[in-house]
N, C-alpha and C positions, 0 to 999 in steps of 0.2 A: 341719662337723666341728670339734670343740673342739681347740684347740691343745694341751691337756694329754693328749689321746688319742694313742696311738702310731699309726703309719702302718698297722698291721695291724688296727686296730679302728675301728669306727664305731658310731654310734647308729642303730638301725633306728627305724621309725615308732612303735613301742611304747615306745621309750626303753631297751630292753634292749641291753646291749653284746654284740656277737658278733664273732667273728673273720671276716675276709673270706677268709683262707686258712686251711685246716685245718678241724677239726670245729666244728660249730655247737652251741650250747647250747640250741637250740630244742626238742629232744626229750629226754626222760628217758633216762639211760644204759641202763636195762633194755630200752628199745625199739630200741636200736641193734644191728644185726647186726655182730658183731666177728670171728667165725671160722666156718669151714664147719661145724664140729661144733655150733655154736649154731643152725644153720638150722632144724631141726625145731621147736624151742621158739619161736623168733622167728616162724616162719610161723604157728604155732598162735595166738600172741598177736595178730598182725596180723589173721588171719582172724576171730578173735573180736571184735576191735575193729571191723572192717569190717561184720561181721554185726550187731553191736550198733547201729551207726549206720545200718543199712539200705542199705548200698552194696556188699555182697559180690557181688551179682549183676552189678553194673557191671564189677567187676574180672574176674569169670569170663566175661564176654562174653554173659551171658544176657539183658542188656538192651542193645539196639542203638539207635544214634542214630535218632531219628524221621526220616521222609522230610521233604523241604523243604516239602511241602504240608500237613504236620501242623499242628495248632493251636499257637499260641504258648505256651500253658500246657504242652503236652506237651513241646515243645522245651526250655522253661525248666526243667521238672522233670528232664529227662534231663541237661541241662547242670549243674544244681545237684548231682545225684548224682555226676557225673563229677568235678567239682571237689572235692567232699567226699572222695571216694575217693583222689584224688591227694594231698590234704593229709595224709591219714592215712598213706599209704605214704611 
């Protein structure tokens, strides 16, 4: 950590400055849920993003984790979709 940075900030691996405490600047402000009244619009926006990225079924539980005896490619495809969905949310 640079000595010129405050104790509340650090450089992440991409070099962007973000707060350790408080809100992060990783997501655009329009994607953040701020109040209960904003929930319907926020949910629609997130659902559309998830659908566009092909991971909405992961979130809804329509795609379940493959059994341990499933092929490595099937397990990897499932894991990739799960991670992608979590990043969006």
